[in-house]
C-alpha positions as CSV (number, residue, x, y, z in Angstrom):
1,M,-58.8,10.6,-0.6
2,S,-59.0,10.5,-4.8
3,E,-58.1,8.0,-7.5
4,E,-56.6,8.7,-11.0
5,V,-58.5,8.2,-14.0
6,I,-57.2,8.9,-17.5
7,R,-59.6,10.5,-20.2
8,I,-58.6,9.3,-23.3
9,R,-59.3,11.4,-26.6
10,K,-59.2,10.7,-30.5
11,T,-59.2,13.4,-32.7
12,P,-59.5,12.4,-36.6
13,G,-56.3,13.7,-38.5
14,G,-58.1,15.1,-41.6
15,L,-56.0,16.3,-44.7
16,D,-52.8,18.8,-44.2
17,D,-52.4,21.8,-46.7
18,N,-51.5,19.6,-49.5
19,N,-54.5,17.3,-49.2
20,D,-52.5,14.3,-48.0
21,P,-54.1,12.4,-45.3
22,A,-52.8,13.5,-41.4
23,P,-52.8,11.0,-39.3
24,S,-55.1,11.3,-36.0
25,S,-54.0,11.7,-32.6
26,T,-54.6,10.0,-29.1
27,T,-54.1,12.0,-26.1
28,R,-54.4,10.8,-22.8
29,V,-54.7,13.1,-19.6
30,P,-54.7,12.0,-15.9
31,L,-57.7,13.3,-14.1
32,K,-58.4,13.2,-10.3
33,A,-61.7,11.0,-9.2
34,K,-63.4,12.3,-6.2
35,A,-64.9,9.0,-5.8
36,V,-65.0,6.0,-8.1
37,A,-68.3,3.6,-7.4
38,P,-69.1,0.5,-8.9
39,G,-71.9,-0.1,-10.7
40,A,-75.0,2.6,-11.0
41,S,-76.6,4.4,-8.7
42,T,-80.4,3.9,-8.3
43,R,-81.2,7.1,-9.9
44,N,-79.5,6.0,-12.7
45,A,-79.4,2.5,-13.4
46,S,-82.4,2.5,-15.7
47,V,-79.8,4.8,-18.2
48,A,-78.0,1.8,-19.3
49,R,-79.2,0.8,-23.0
50,N,-80.0,-2.6,-24.8
51,G,-76.5,-4.7,-24.4
52,E,-74.6,-2.1,-22.1
53,T,-73.5,-2.5,-18.7
54,I,-72.8,0.6,-16.5
55,Q,-69.7,-0.8,-14.4
56,F,-68.7,2.3,-12.3
57,T,-70.1,5.9,-11.6
58,V,-67.4,8.2,-11.6
59,Y,-67.6,11.7,-9.9
60,L,-65.5,14.8,-10.8
61,S,-65.4,17.9,-9.3
62,P,-64.3,20.7,-10.3
63,A,-65.9,19.5,-13.8
64,P,-63.2,18.8,-16.2
65,D,-63.1,18.8,-19.6
66,L,-64.8,15.8,-20.6
67,T,-67.3,15.0,-23.6
68,D,-69.5,11.8,-24.6
69,D,-66.9,11.2,-27.3
70,D,-64.0,10.6,-25.3
71,K,-63.1,7.4,-23.1
72,L,-62.0,7.0,-19.5
73,E,-59.4,4.1,-18.5
74,I,-60.5,3.4,-15.1
75,R,-58.2,0.7,-13.2
76,G,-56.2,-0.4,-16.3
77,L,-59.7,-1.1,-18.6
78,E,-61.0,1.6,-21.1
79,Y,-64.7,2.5,-20.4
80,A,-67.1,4.5,-23.3
81,V,-68.8,7.3,-21.0
82,R,-72.0,9.0,-20.5
83,V,-71.2,12.6,-18.6
84,L,-74.0,13.9,-16.3
85,D,-73.6,17.5,-14.9
86,W,-73.7,17.7,-11.4
87,R,-74.8,21.4,-9.6
88,S,-74.7,21.4,-5.7
89,A,-78.3,21.4,-4.1
90,F,-77.3,24.1,-1.7
91,G,-77.4,26.9,-4.2
92,T,-73.6,27.6,-4.3
93,S,-71.7,27.5,-7.6
94,R,-70.1,24.6,-7.2
95,R,-70.1,22.2,-9.8
96,G,-69.0,18.6,-11.1
97,L,-69.6,16.0,-13.3
98,E,-71.0,12.1,-12.5
99,V,-69.8,9.9,-15.3
100,L,-71.2,6.8,-16.3
101,A,-68.6,4.5,-17.6
102,V,-70.2,2.2,-19.9
103,L,-68.6,-1.2,-21.1
104,G,-70.8,-2.4,-24.3
105,R,-71.8,-6.2,-25.1
106,G,-73.7,-7.6,-27.5
């Protein structure tokens, strides 16, 4: 069973060939998460910075194109993310991402 989350990526516009401002763009790409767990695991609980709360830990495998500059929409709300690389402990080449969905406060 998997849950769909949406990757939100904003790309700045810059300037076109005539040095006129070009509009920025936002892309929304659905991703299939292996699991969406509430809060942070005990291993990652100390990662939250001042004024932040880790709302969800999202597990994605295989690893999609996702960076710390992106946002995730989870269950209808947007969250900033912290992307952690995950590699199999069994020596296989399998890898995925452990993503901390952060809600900033303060």
